[in-house]
N, C-alpha and C positions, 0 to 999 in steps of 0.2 A: 317919776321914773319906773321902770318896770326891773323885775330880778334879772332878767336877761341882760338889761343894759349896764347893771351893777357889778354882777359877778366876776367880770373880768379885773374889777379893781380890788378885790380881796387880796390882802397881803401887800398891797403896794401903798407907796406914799402917794399923797393925792392933795389937791385943792378942790373942796367941794363947797359949791356956793348954794345956800339954800335960797327958798322963794322970797326972803326978807332982803336979801342981799348980803347976809352975813357969811364970811368966809372962814373955812376951818382947814388948816393944813395939817394933816397926820396921816396916819396908817389906818385903813379900813380893816378891821380885824374879823368881822363877822357880820351875818345877817340874822337878827332876831326876827322870829314869827311873831304875829299879832296876839298870839295866846300867851305870850311870855312878856309882852310890855305894858308899861302903866298907859300908854297912850291908846292901846287897843289897835294899833297899826302895825304893819311891818316895818322894820327900822333897820339903819345902818348902824352898826358900831364903830365909831372913828375915835382914835386916841390921838389926842393933841397934847404933845408933851406927856405930863402926868394925869391928864384928864380925859375921862371917856364920856362920849355924848351919844345919844341915841337919836337918831335923825330919821323921822317917818320918811318912806319912799316919795310920798305926795307932796313932801316939803322940799325936796332936792330939784335945784334948777339945772345944775350941772356938776360933773365931775370931770376934773383934768389930772392925768397922771404926771408926776413930776419925775424927771429922769436923775 
C-alpha cells in the first residue's frame, strides 16, 4: 500500500490484514520512515491491546476501518 491509502486510517480502529493473511485489530498510531525502522522500509505502527507492531507498507494487503 502507499502512504496516501494509509493516512486516512491514522488514529482509527482498524482491521489490518498482512500479505501472509494475519489480521491485526487495533489503532494505527503512526507511520515510521524507513530511516527509523529495523526493516529498512516505511512502516505503519499499530497497537493491538498493549502490543505495538511495525508493519511495512509492502506487507499490507488491506485495511478496513471498524466503526
